[in-house]
C-alpha atoms as an extended CHARMM CRD file, in Angstrom:
* protein
*
        75  EXT
         1         1  MET       CA            -23.4790000000        9.1530000000       16.3750000000  PROA      1               0.0000000000
         2         2  SER       CA            -22.5880000000        7.4190000000       12.7410000000  PROA      2               0.0000000000
         3         3  ASP       CA            -25.1770000000        5.2040000000       11.0400000000  PROA      3               0.0000000000
         4         4  PRO       CA            -24.0240000000        1.6380000000       10.9860000000  PROA      4               0.0000000000
         5         5  ILE       CA            -24.2740000000        0.7290000000        7.3590000000  PROA      5               0.0000000000
         6         6  GLN       CA            -22.0690000000        3.4640000000        6.6460000000  PROA      6               0.0000000000
         7         7  GLN       CA            -19.3830000000        2.4230000000        9.5910000000  PROA      7               0.0000000000
         8         8  GLN       CA            -19.7150000000       -0.9500000000        7.9860000000  PROA      8               0.0000000000
         9         9  LEU       CA            -18.6760000000        0.3950000000        4.2530000000  PROA      9               0.0000000000
        10        10  ASP       CA            -16.2930000000        2.5440000000        6.0350000000  PROA      10              0.0000000000
        11        11  THR       CA            -14.3970000000       -0.4540000000        7.5050000000  PROA      11              0.0000000000
        12        12  ASP       CA            -14.9240000000       -2.4930000000        4.3220000000  PROA      12              0.0000000000
        13        13  VAL       CA            -13.2140000000       -0.1400000000        2.2100000000  PROA      13              0.0000000000
        14        14  GLU       CA            -10.0630000000        0.1760000000        4.8490000000  PROA      14              0.0000000000
        15        15  ASN       CA             -9.7440000000       -3.4950000000        5.0830000000  PROA      15              0.0000000000
        16        16  LEU       CA            -10.0600000000       -3.7480000000        1.4590000000  PROA      16              0.0000000000
        17        17  SER       CA             -6.7970000000       -0.7840000000        1.3160000000  PROA      17              0.0000000000
        18        18  ILE       CA             -4.8070000000       -2.7340000000        3.6110000000  PROA      18              0.0000000000
        19        19  THR       CA             -5.2430000000       -5.9260000000        1.5420000000  PROA      19              0.0000000000
        20        20  GLN       CA             -4.6500000000       -3.6770000000       -1.6840000000  PROA      20              0.0000000000
        21        21  LEU       CA             -1.2070000000       -2.5070000000       -0.2870000000  PROA      21              0.0000000000
        22        22  ASN       CA              0.1020000000       -6.1470000000        1.0760000000  PROA      22              0.0000000000
        23        23  GLU       CA             -0.7120000000       -7.5480000000       -2.2620000000  PROA      23              0.0000000000
        24        24  LEU       CA              1.4850000000       -4.6320000000       -3.9710000000  PROA      24              0.0000000000
        25        25  GLY       CA              4.1810000000       -4.1070000000       -1.6990000000  PROA      25              0.0000000000
        26        26  ASN       CA              4.5730000000       -8.0590000000       -2.1380000000  PROA      26              0.0000000000
        27        27  GLN       CA              4.4780000000       -7.4530000000       -5.9360000000  PROA      27              0.0000000000
        28        28  ALA       CA              6.9920000000       -5.0760000000       -5.4830000000  PROA      28              0.0000000000
        29        29  ILE       CA              9.3670000000       -7.0930000000       -3.2480000000  PROA      29              0.0000000000
        30        30  LYS       CA              9.0520000000       -9.9760000000       -5.4750000000  PROA      30              0.0000000000
        31        31  GLN       CA             10.3340000000       -7.9890000000       -8.3050000000  PROA      31              0.0000000000
        32        32  GLY       CA             13.0850000000       -6.5140000000       -6.1610000000  PROA      32              0.0000000000
        33        33  LEU       CA             11.7180000000       -2.6910000000       -6.5660000000  PROA      33              0.0000000000
        34        34  ILE       CA             11.8030000000       -2.3890000000       -2.8360000000  PROA      34              0.0000000000
        35        35  ALA       CA             13.2610000000       -4.2690000000        0.3910000000  PROA      35              0.0000000000
        36        36  GLY       CA             10.3350000000       -4.2600000000        2.6170000000  PROA      36              0.0000000000
        37        37  HSD       CA              6.6310000000       -2.5600000000        3.2130000000  PROA      37              0.0000000000
        38        38  GLY       CA              4.2650000000       -2.2160000000        6.2770000000  PROA      38              0.0000000000
        39        39  HSD       CA              1.9900000000       -0.2950000000        8.9530000000  PROA      39              0.0000000000
        40        40  HSD       CA              3.7220000000        1.7580000000       11.4830000000  PROA      40              0.0000000000
        41        41  GLN       CA              1.8520000000        4.5600000000       13.8890000000  PROA      41              0.0000000000
        42        42  GLY       CA             -1.1970000000        5.2680000000       11.4310000000  PROA      42              0.0000000000
        43        43  GLN       CA              0.9070000000        5.4790000000        7.9580000000  PROA      43              0.0000000000
        44        44  TYR       CA              2.7050000000        3.2020000000        5.5870000000  PROA      44              0.0000000000
        45        45  GLU       CA              6.2110000000        2.8340000000        5.5340000000  PROA      45              0.0000000000
        46        46  ILE       CA              8.2670000000        1.7070000000        2.4560000000  PROA      46              0.0000000000
        47        47  ILE       CA             11.9670000000        0.1180000000        2.5640000000  PROA      47              0.0000000000
        48        48  ARG       CA             13.5230000000        1.4490000000       -1.1060000000  PROA      48              0.0000000000
        49        49  GLU       CA             16.8620000000        1.8860000000       -1.5540000000  PROA      49              0.0000000000
        50        50  GLY       CA             18.2650000000        1.8790000000        1.8480000000  PROA      50              0.0000000000
        51        51  LYS       CA             15.5300000000        4.9950000000        2.8440000000  PROA      51              0.0000000000
        52        52  ILE       CA             12.6320000000        4.6880000000        4.6700000000  PROA      52              0.0000000000
        53        53  LEU       CA              9.4540000000        6.6810000000        2.9770000000  PROA      53              0.0000000000
        54        54  THR       CA              6.4830000000        7.2860000000        5.0190000000  PROA      54              0.0000000000
        55        55  MET       CA              3.5370000000        8.1440000000        3.5810000000  PROA      55              0.0000000000
        56        56  PRO       CA             -0.2730000000        7.9770000000        4.0280000000  PROA      56              0.0000000000
        57        57  PRO       CA             -1.9270000000        4.3850000000        3.0420000000  PROA      57              0.0000000000
        58        58  LYS       CA             -4.0250000000        6.2630000000       -0.0590000000  PROA      58              0.0000000000
        59        59  ASP       CA             -0.4480000000        7.3310000000       -1.0300000000  PROA      59              0.0000000000
        60        60  ALA       CA              1.3180000000        4.2900000000       -0.4910000000  PROA      60              0.0000000000
        61        61  ILE       CA             -1.3930000000        2.7380000000       -3.3200000000  PROA      61              0.0000000000
        62        62  THR       CA             -0.4760000000        5.1520000000       -5.7870000000  PROA      62              0.0000000000
        63        63  PHE       CA              3.3630000000        5.0180000000       -5.0740000000  PROA      63              0.0000000000
        64        64  LEU       CA              3.2650000000        1.3910000000       -5.3800000000  PROA      64              0.0000000000
        65        65  GLN       CA              1.1710000000        1.3360000000       -8.5950000000  PROA      65              0.0000000000
        66        66  GLN       CA              3.3530000000        3.4760000000      -10.4070000000  PROA      66              0.0000000000
        67        67  LEU       CA              6.4880000000        1.7690000000       -9.5200000000  PROA      67              0.0000000000
        68        68  ILE       CA              4.6610000000       -1.5940000000      -10.3510000000  PROA      68              0.0000000000
        69        69  GLN       CA              3.6880000000       -0.6120000000      -13.3600000000  PROA      69              0.0000000000
        70        70  PRO       CA              6.5270000000       -0.0660000000      -15.8610000000  PROA      70              0.0000000000
        71        71  VAL       CA              7.8770000000       -3.4780000000      -14.9890000000  PROA      71              0.0000000000
        72        72  THR       CA              4.6450000000       -4.6200000000      -15.4120000000  PROA      72              0.0000000000
        73        73  GLU       CA              4.5240000000       -3.2050000000      -18.6720000000  PROA      73              0.0000000000
        74        74  GLU       CA              7.9560000000       -4.4820000000      -20.0610000000  PROA      74              0.0000000000
        75        75  LYS       CA              6.8310000000       -7.9660000000      -19.2650000000  PROA      75              0.0000000000
């Protein structure tokens, strides 16, 4: 049986990841880098250049950060 404190920490980290993904995805949409994003069957989907990219949420965070970074640095 898992420790209740560890379970709460795991839940909090997961919620932070979901929030971060939503913020990054929305920022990428505003910058015209992607057409859409969202969770689907435990994975994260990003619609970019007419293709659906499916990846684990952790990889999606990295992907979106790398996609947004050059645009942010240009400003």
